[in-house]
C-alpha positions in Angstrom: -94.5 26.0 -55.4 -97.0 25.7 -58.2 -96.9 27.9 -61.2 -98.6 27.9 -64.4 -96.4 25.6 -66.4 -97.5 22.7 -63.9 -101.2 23.7 -65.0 -101.0 23.7 -68.7 -103.0 20.3 -69.1 -105.7 21.7 -66.6 -107.4 23.5 -69.6 -107.9 23.2 -73.3 -104.6 22.9 -75.4 -105.9 26.1 -77.2 -105.2 28.3 -74.3 -101.5 27.0 -73.8 -100.0 30.0 -75.5 -102.0 32.4 -73.5 -101.2 30.6 -70.2 -97.4 30.8 -71.1 -97.7 34.5 -71.8 -99.6 35.1 -68.6 -96.8 33.2 -66.7 -94.0 35.4 -68.3 -95.9 38.4 -67.4 -96.5 37.2 -63.9 -92.8 36.5 -63.3 -91.8 39.9 -64.2 -94.0 41.3 -61.3 -93.7 38.4 -58.8 -91.3 35.6 -59.4 -92.9 33.8 -56.4 -96.5 33.9 -57.3 -98.4 30.6 -56.8 -101.2 29.1 -58.6 -103.9 27.4 -56.7 -106.0 26.4 -59.6 -106.3 27.0 -63.3 -109.5 25.9 -64.9 -112.2 26.9 -67.5 -115.3 28.4 -65.9 -118.4 29.7 -68.1 -116.3 29.7 -71.2 -113.3 31.7 -69.8 -110.0 30.9 -68.3 -109.7 31.2 -64.5 -106.2 31.0 -62.6 -106.4 31.5 -58.8 -103.1 32.8 -57.9 -101.6 34.1 -54.7 -99.4 37.0 -54.9 -98.1 40.0 -52.8 -98.3 42.1 -56.0 -101.5 44.2 -57.2 -100.2 44.1 -60.7 -100.1 40.4 -60.6 -104.0 40.3 -59.9 -104.4 43.1 -62.9 -102.4 41.0 -65.3 -104.5 37.7 -64.3 -107.7 39.6 -64.9 -106.5 40.8 -68.3 -105.7 37.4 -69.4 -109.0 36.0 -68.2 -110.7 38.8 -70.5 -108.5 37.6 -73.4 -109.6 34.1 -73.2 -113.1 34.8 -74.1 -111.8 35.6 -77.6 -109.5 32.3 -78.2 -110.9 29.1 -79.0 -109.9 26.7 -75.9 -109.3 23.8 -78.2 -107.1 25.1 -80.8 -106.1 28.8 -80.1 -107.8 30.4 -83.0 -110.0 33.3 -82.7 -113.2 32.3 -80.9 -116.5 33.3 -79.3 -118.2 32.2 -76.3 -121.7 30.5 -76.5 -123.8 28.1 -74.7 -123.6 24.3 -75.8 -126.0 21.4 -75.2 -128.0 23.7 -73.0 -125.3 23.5 -70.2 -122.0 24.4 -71.3 -120.5 27.9 -71.8 -117.3 27.4 -74.2 -115.1 29.7 -76.2 -114.6 28.1 -79.5 -113.7 29.1 -83.1 -115.9 28.5 -86.0 -114.8 24.8 -86.6 -115.1 23.8 -83.1 -118.5 25.7 -83.0 -119.8 23.5 -85.7 -118.5 20.4 -84.3 -120.1 21.3 -80.9 -123.3 22.1 -82.8 -123.3 18.5 -84.2 -123.4 17.3 -80.6 -119.7 16.3 -80.4 -118.1 17.9 -77.0 -114.9 18.8 -78.8 -113.6 20.3 -75.6 -113.4 17.1 -73.5 -110.0 15.4 -73.4 -109.7 11.9 -74.8 -109.3 9.4 -71.9 -105.8 8.3 -71.3 -105.0 5.0 -73.1 -103.1 2.4 -70.9 -99.8 1.3 -72.0 
């Protein structure tokens, strides 16, 4: 059974707290909920869940909406915009400036082999 803690690295670190809160709320209404996928899409958080609880779906939607106000890189207040003609991202002022300079600040650094 896969739940949110197994998917924290699937999205920007700035959304970790948001996902942790979502996990706690989902456990309250359905301790057996399952995550099929967590990802960023069009600047917002998407968690595709399986649950028998109608309330779980409402909670997931609430947190999806909250993600459009939180920088996915650092967790500060953010706004959604289009970058590089292709990407919709939710970024804070600092990371918007970096993106405007052409840096894709939301991309994870490649793993360094040890």
